[in-house]
N, C-alpha and C positions, 0 to 999 in steps of 0.2 A: 452382460451385467457385471461379471467379475471385473471387468476393467474399471466400471464404475465405484465398486466397493473396494478393490484392492488397489488403491493408488499408491504412488510411491511417497515415502516419509521423508521430509527434509533432514539431512545429516545433523542438523543443529538442533533437531528435537530428541535424538536417541539419548543423550545424559539425562533429559528429563523424564523420558519414558522409562529408563532404567531406574530411576530415582522413585518414580511412583510404584513402579511393580515391587520394588524392594520394600517400600512402605507397605504396600499391600500385604505382602508375605508376613510381615512382622505383626501387621494388625489382625491377620487372620490366627496368628498364634495366640493373640491376647483373646480375641472373640469372632466368631464366624461372622457375625453382622457387620463387624467393622472391616473385616477382610473384604467382604462384598462392596460395602462402600468404596473401599480402596480400589477394588478392580474395576468399577464403575468409572472412577476418576483417572484410572490409568487408561482405560478405553478412550476416555474423552482427550486425554492428552496425546495419543496416537491420533486421534481424529484432527486436532488442533495442527498438528505439525504435518498434515498432508501436502502433497507437493504435486498435484497434477500437471501433466504436460497440457499446453494451450496452442490452438491454433490461432496465429496472429496475421491479420491482415498485413500485406506488405506493400502496398502502393505508396508512392513518395507522396509526402505532404500529410500523411494521417498522424494523428496524435492518439496514442492507445492508452487505455485506463492502466494506471500502474497498481491498482488495488481491487480485490472483491470487496463489494459492499453497497451501500445505498449512496448516492449523490446527495450529500447533505446540504450543500450551498453552492451557489454560483453568484460571485460578488466581485465588484472592481476592489482590488487590495494592491497594496505595496508589497513587492517581493522582499524576501529577508535580506536585510541589509550586508550579512555576511557573505553574500554572493557577488556583491560589487555592482549589481545591475543598476541602470537608471533608476532614480527614484520618483518613478511616475506609476500610477496604478495600472495594474494588468487584470484581465480577468481570471480569477482564482476559481478552479473547480476543486471542492473537497469531497472525498470519498471516505465514508466512515465505516469501519469494520467492527463487527461485534465479535463476541469470542466465538461464534460458531463459523465464521467466515474463514476461507484459507488466508492465512496471513504472509503467504510468500508475496513480495511485491515484484513489479516487472517495470523494465525500461520502457519509457514512453514513445521514444522517437529513435530513428536511426540518427547517429552522430557520434561526436567525441565529448568525453567527459571534461570539461575546463576548469570546473571548481567543486570541490568537496569541502563543506564546513558543518563540523559539529558544534552545536550549543547546549550546554547544560541548562537545565531550567526547572520548572515546576511539573506538577503531574495532576492538572485540573483535569476535569471531564473533557474528553477530546471532542465531544460534541458542541463544546462552547466556543464562540468565536475568538475569545481571547487566547485560546490553546495554541493558535498560530503564532502568537507573539511571545507569552510566557512559558510555554512547556518545553521539555527536553526536545530537540529536533536534530535531524540530520539532512541539510540542504544539499541538493545535487543539481548542478548546472550544466546542461548539454548543448553544445553548438551543432545544429543540425547540419546536415549535408548541403541545405539550400541558403545556408547563412543565418538562420535564424537562432533564438535561444529559447530553449523550454526549460523551466525549472520544476524540479519535484522536490517534495519536503515531506520526509517520514516524521511522523509527530507522535511522541508518547502520549499515554492517557492516564486515566484515573486508576486503571488495572495494569497496563503496559508498563513495564520497568526497563525494558533492554530493547534498544535499536541496534540492529546488526545491518551493516551495508557492505558488500562485497567488492565494491568499485575502487578504483584508484584513478587519479587523475592523470589525463593523456589516453586513457583507453578507449578505443573504438568501440561502439556498442550498437546493438540492433534491437529495434522495438520488439517487447516480448520476452527479451532474455531477463532472467532472474538478477535482481540487483540487492537483495537481501530480505529481511522480514522484521516484523515487530513482535514481541512478546508482551501481553496478551491482550489483544484488542486496542485498536486506536484508529488513526486516520492518516491519509496520504493527499497531500494537497499538489496540485498541478497549476503553474502559472502559464498562461498561453501567451504565445507573442502578440504584441498590439495588432488590434485591428482583426483578430481571429475569432470567430463566434462558435461557442460550443454546440455540438450536436446531441448533447443530452440535457436532460430536464431535473429539476429538484425532484426526489423521490424516486428516481429511476435507480434499479439495480444494474451494477456495472460488474464486467468480469475482466480480471486482471490479465493483460496480454490478448484480450480478444475485443473488447468493446470499443470502437472508434468514439472519443470524446470530442474530437475536432479534426477539421479538415482545413489545412491553410488554404486550399484551392477553392473552398466552398464559397458560393455567394448568397447562400440563403440566410433569412433572419434567424434569430434566436428561437428554438423550439419551447412549446409550452406543453404541459401535460396534465391529465387529471386521472384520479383513482378511478378504476371501473371494476 
């Protein structure tokens, strides 16, 4: 139980936690009720920056969810032009994170980072389809060990105002490793290789570093789901 509650905190969160805590102390000196509100917000900040370890499936060919949250959409879409990929639609799986989800993002596949591209933009609600094109984003292209390409895109949202990516081009990465985070609430898109069918459905919750969203070796049709 303690392991569930006392999870590690991402180092990027400590300055914010310290700022919230200092503001809470200042508010307490003004009025106790304000201090209590500040304390609640400080606890929320700690909760937001939690960074639990994950158990990642390691079989070759698996594509793992890069984000905690709900699978918002699965649609054919052109990959971000800044990645230099072929201009043809690929299946895009979008995972939306609310402010209560873990916001540390994870590598979706084993491979090598071949391209990183940051694009400034707007801050539309990340649940809108136009956010993929118009919002601030960090695009990541990974060449897998099997010679395929998988793109992941961190997208800022209405509240999120900061994308942090810890990767560098040329780095070899493994699925499930931490790649960065987004503050505070947004989404991550994954563009699957051509012909690969997703193994998740719209409305399903995914766990970063654990949920298998696709398998390049699978031959089954796209999955459907219903709320029960």
